[in-house]
N, C-alpha and C positions, 0 to 999 in steps of 0.2 A: 617319636614321636612326641608332638608338645601337648602340655596341658593348655585348658581352656584362657588361662593366663597367659599364658608363655605367647600363644597365638595372637591373642589381643592386642598383646603389646607389640608385637612384630608389624601386625598389621593396621592398627589404630583404631580398633575397634573398642568397645567396653566389652565387660566378660558377660554380661547378661546377655549384649546381643550376640556372643560369641555363640554361647548358650541356646538360644534361642534359634541360632541356623544349624545348628548341631542337630536338635529338635526335628527341623523342618527338612533335613537334607540337604542344605545348601551346599555344605561343604564336608567332602570325605573323612569320615571322622566315624570313631568305635568306642563303645563303651569298654572301660578297661577297670576292674574293679568298683563298678558302678559310677565311674566318672569317666568323662569325655576325653578320647585322646584323638589329635589332629595330624595327619601325616605332615611331613616336613613339605613335602611337595604340593601340599594343596592350596587352589588358587582361592584369591578374595572372591568369591562370587556370593557375594552377600544379598543378592535379589534387591529389594528396598534397601538395605542397610549399604551406607558409602561410609566407609575409612575415612577419616577425618585427616590421613596421611598414611599412605603405603611403602613401605619399606621393604625391599628385596632383600633375601637374605645372601643374594651374590654380591649384593651391594655393600652389605656388611663387612662379608669377608672381605673383599676388596680393599674396604677402608680399614681393617684392621693390618690388613696386610701390607699398606701403604703407612702405617702409624708404624708398624715394628721395625720398616726398614726406616723411615726417619730418626725413630728412636736409636737403631745400630749406628747410623750417620753420628747421632749427638753423641752415643758414648764412645764410638772410636775418634772423635774431635777432643774428648773431654779425656782419654786416655793418652793422645798425642801431647796434649798440654801439659798434664802431669810429667811425663817422660822429659820432655823438654825443661820445665822447672826444675827438674831432679840433676839434669847436665850442668845446672849453673852454678 
């Protein structure tokens, strides 16, 4: 479950728009402790509200995975360089 701000950041809405969409039932959400919580699987169906950009969680996960792979490759290269210099 995401907070209003987390959902707003992910989907490119401002938090006021997300609260309004929750109140109007435009996105699947529920109140927990008096605050809106939005399902991670909720679509960005804002009706008249249009996001400035829509970032999908899968895209973020894939990007993070690619970044981790790249960093691992860099780390391995640095280890090999360090070991090579130690042999000199």
